[in-house]
C-alpha positions as a printed Julia matrix, in Angstrom:
262×3 Matrix{Float64}:
  -6.77   25.44  -15.71
  -4.34   27.73  -13.86
  -7.13   28.75  -11.44
  -7.89   25.1   -10.6
  -4.16   24.44  -10.21
  -3.79   27.29   -7.73
  -6.98   26.28   -5.93
  -5.67   22.75   -5.45
  -2.32   24.03   -4.21
  -4.13   26.21   -1.68
  -6.21   23.26   -0.48
  -3.12   21.12    0.04
  -1.38   24.02    1.78
  -4.35   24.3     4.15
  -4.23   20.58    4.99
  -0.48   20.56    5.57
  -0.51   23.67    7.75
  -3.44   22.42    9.8
  -1.98   18.97   10.4
   1.49   20.38   11.06
   0.1    22.75   13.69
  -1.73   19.81   15.29
   1.54   17.82   15.27
   0.09   15.17   12.96
   3.11   15.92   10.76
   6.43   16.06   12.62
   8.7    19.05   12.17
  11.44   16.96   10.56
   8.94   15.57    8.01
   7.18   18.82    7.2
   9.48   20.22    4.52
   9.88   16.83    2.83
   6.11   16.47    2.72
   5.73   19.95    1.25
   8.32   19.21   -1.42
   6.4    16.08   -2.41
   2.92   17.61   -2.25
   3.83   20.67   -4.28
   5.76   18.87   -6.99
   4.17   20.04  -10.27
   3.71   16.48  -11.48
   1.85   15.58   -8.3
  -0.45   18.61   -8.58
  -1.18   17.82  -12.25
  -1.99   14.19  -11.39
  -4.35   15.26   -8.58
  -5.97   17.85  -10.83
  -6.62   15.19  -13.46
  -8.29   12.99  -10.83
 -10.54   15.89   -9.81
 -11.4    16.61  -13.44
 -12.23   12.94  -14.03
 -14.67   13.02  -11.11
 -12.69   10.5    -9.09
 -11.98   13.0    -6.29
 -14.32   15.58   -4.77
 -12.15   16.79   -1.88
  -8.98   16.23    0.14
  -9.72   16.15    3.85
  -6.81   14.96    5.97
  -3.15   13.97    6.05
  -3.17   10.34    7.16
   0.55    9.59    7.14
   3.86   10.86    5.82
   6.43    8.14    5.19
   9.84    7.91    3.56
   8.38    6.73    0.27
   4.85    8.15    0.16
   2.33   10.6     1.54
  -1.2     9.33    2.22
  -4.16   11.72    2.27
  -7.77   11.04    3.13
 -10.32   12.36    0.67
 -13.79   11.93   -0.68
 -15.24   10.86   -4.0
 -18.67   10.01   -5.41
 -18.64    6.66   -3.56
 -17.45    7.96   -0.19
 -14.13    8.0     1.66
 -10.91    7.42   -0.29
  -7.21    7.08    0.43
  -4.89    9.03   -1.88
  -1.35    7.65   -1.9
   1.27    9.98   -3.38
   4.59    8.3    -4.15
   7.75   10.34   -3.78
   9.28   11.23   -7.13
  12.74   11.44   -5.6
  13.66    8.64   -3.24
  16.78    7.11   -1.76
  15.32    3.64   -2.38
  15.58    3.74   -6.17
  17.6     0.5    -6.12
  14.81   -1.22   -4.18
  12.25   -0.34   -6.84
  14.42   -1.87   -9.55
  14.9    -5.09   -7.55
  11.15   -5.63   -7.33
  10.37   -4.68  -10.94
  13.18   -6.53  -12.72
  11.88  -10.04  -13.32
   8.22   -8.98  -13.35
   7.05   -9.74  -16.9
   4.13   -7.3   -16.56
   6.38   -4.27  -16.76
   9.09   -3.15  -19.18
  12.68   -2.64  -17.95
  13.12    0.9   -16.59
  16.26    2.71  -15.54
  14.96    6.29  -15.43
  14.06    7.57  -11.95
  11.31    9.86  -13.25
   9.62    6.97  -15.06
   9.93    4.3   -12.4
   7.78    6.01   -9.74
   4.62    6.26  -11.93
   5.3     2.64  -12.9
   5.48    1.75   -9.2
   2.09    3.41   -8.6
   0.61    1.48  -11.52
   2.16   -1.72  -10.13
   0.38   -1.31   -6.79
  -2.9    -0.54   -8.58
  -2.64   -3.74  -10.64
  -1.57   -5.81   -7.63
  -4.55   -4.58   -5.6
  -6.95   -5.4    -8.42
  -5.44   -8.83   -8.93
  -5.59   -9.69   -5.22
  -9.2    -8.56   -4.83
 -10.21  -10.71   -7.78
  -9.24  -13.85   -5.81
 -10.81  -12.69   -2.53
  -7.81  -11.3    -0.64
  -8.85   -8.45    1.67
  -7.04   -5.42    0.3
  -8.27   -1.87   -0.39
 -10.31   -1.58   -3.59
  -8.24    0.26   -6.21
 -10.11    3.18   -7.79
  -7.71    4.94  -10.18
  -4.06    5.76  -10.77
  -2.57    8.81  -12.49
   1.16    9.4   -12.56
   2.56    9.04   -9.05
  -0.9     9.19   -7.39
  -2.95    6.09   -6.5
  -6.56    6.37   -5.29
  -8.1     3.48   -3.37
 -10.7     2.54   -0.81
 -10.13    4.05    2.64
  -9.84    1.39    5.35
 -11.22    3.2     8.39
 -13.86    5.84    9.04
 -14.1     9.65    9.06
 -10.49   10.05    7.95
  -9.17    7.9    10.81
  -7.4     4.8     9.47
  -8.05    1.37   10.95
  -5.4     0.26   13.48
  -2.44   -1.8    12.38
  -2.06   -5.39   13.52
   0.9    -4.37   15.69
  -1.3    -1.93   17.63
  -4.3    -4.24   18.07
  -5.27   -6.48   20.96
  -6.94   -9.44   19.26
  -9.47  -11.59   21.07
  -9.12  -14.38   18.5
  -5.49  -14.36   17.36
  -5.68  -17.91   15.99
  -8.48  -16.9    13.61
  -6.62  -13.81   12.46
  -3.48  -15.83   11.79
  -5.52  -18.39    9.88
  -7.13  -15.67    7.73
  -3.8   -14.02    6.95
  -2.25  -17.36    5.99
  -5.25  -18.05    3.75
  -4.76  -14.67    2.08
  -1.09  -15.49    1.5
  -2.17  -18.81   -0.04
  -4.77  -17.2    -2.3
  -2.3   -14.55   -3.39
   0.35  -17.14   -4.23
  -1.73  -19.93   -5.73
  -4.63  -18.05   -7.34
  -3.25  -14.57   -8.09
   0.38  -15.61   -8.76
   1.6   -12.9    -6.38
   3.84  -12.73   -3.31
   3.5    -9.68   -1.04
   7.22   -9.61   -0.33
   7.17   -7.34    2.72
   4.33   -8.66    4.87
   4.41   -8.04    8.62
   2.35   -6.65   11.48
   3.15   -3.17   10.09
   1.13   -3.57    6.9
  -1.89   -5.52    8.05
  -4.86   -3.47    9.28
  -7.62   -4.69   11.59
 -11.01   -3.57   10.35
 -14.55   -4.92   10.72
 -13.22   -7.92   12.64
 -10.87   -9.07    9.86
  -7.27   -8.49    8.76
  -6.72   -6.29    5.69
  -3.43   -6.4     3.83
  -2.0    -3.09    2.61
   1.12   -1.74    0.89
   1.32   -4.19   -2.0
   3.39   -2.07   -4.4
   6.43   -4.34   -4.05
   4.45   -7.59   -4.53
   6.03   -9.75   -7.24
   4.71  -12.44   -9.56
   5.51  -16.03   -8.63
   7.73  -16.29  -11.72
  10.05  -13.67  -10.2
  13.43  -15.23   -9.25
  13.06  -14.04   -5.64
   9.43  -15.11   -5.19
  10.04  -18.19   -3.0
  12.48  -16.43   -0.66
  10.04  -13.51   -0.34
   7.15  -15.91    0.34
   9.18  -17.62    3.06
  10.07  -14.26    4.62
   6.41  -13.22    4.68
   5.42  -16.46    6.39
   8.27  -16.23    8.91
   7.41  -12.66    9.89
   3.69  -13.3    10.27
   4.0   -16.53   12.27
   6.79  -15.07   14.43
   4.64  -12.06   15.34
   1.69  -14.2    16.47
   3.92  -16.59   18.37
   5.68  -13.82   20.3
   2.7   -11.51   20.75
   0.02  -14.05   21.64
   2.04  -17.14   22.61
   0.02  -19.43   20.36
   1.15  -22.44   18.37
   1.99  -21.54   14.8
   2.75  -23.71   11.76
   6.28  -24.11   10.45
   6.77  -21.31    7.88
   9.21  -23.33    5.74
   6.78  -26.26    5.5
   3.99  -23.86    4.56
   6.15  -22.31    1.84
   7.09  -25.73    0.46
   3.44  -26.83    0.43
   2.42  -23.73   -1.51
   5.29  -24.21   -3.97
   4.22  -27.84   -4.55
   0.63  -26.71   -5.08
   1.81  -24.34   -7.82
   3.63  -27.19   -9.54
   0.53  -29.4    -9.79
């Protein structure tokens, strides 16, 4: 066990050093990323995923954000994204706001317990959204603070974000995103809660919604205001970026709310 532990640490060290030297990881992020990647709980979670046969290799550092580190890897079914949530985060209050009121999860006040719960929350949200046909990454497994899911992209290179794409059919993309919001709300009882051009990917000529850890059930007291915010952000982006006519976000939100009441 100790040999595998050390082997995995060495592999992560190799990835971090390589991507730091290539400037894929900025200097100011490097030490924070190392602290996260070499946390014993993170290594144990990754080791368990290797032992379960979920992971075969870690290949690339995709991104290093304030709340998570995303690695590219491989498993028996091909390319995977490995999202590692930070155990220690300045946004602890944010996590509580999105979990309190969600009947699927017990009340938690302990920082060490809430991050694994957050990873499990995103896993369950992804599964629930895919079941109703929303384009999100396929969830594969979750252990502790590590979530494994389908990689949206190819050869370790992630698909571009909506904000970085030049769409030839913006009206169709807007329509598909609005339909995904509708399916999530009406059929999956979920609201993304932080949807924008920063967490929609463009892949295989369709929009793919990502980062659904904060998504709340429609019974959550903030669900309608979060739904309205999602609709406002999405329609505003398409209106400003592509100068197309967009529906009124408040009317859309009201229509969806009435549909839920029927």
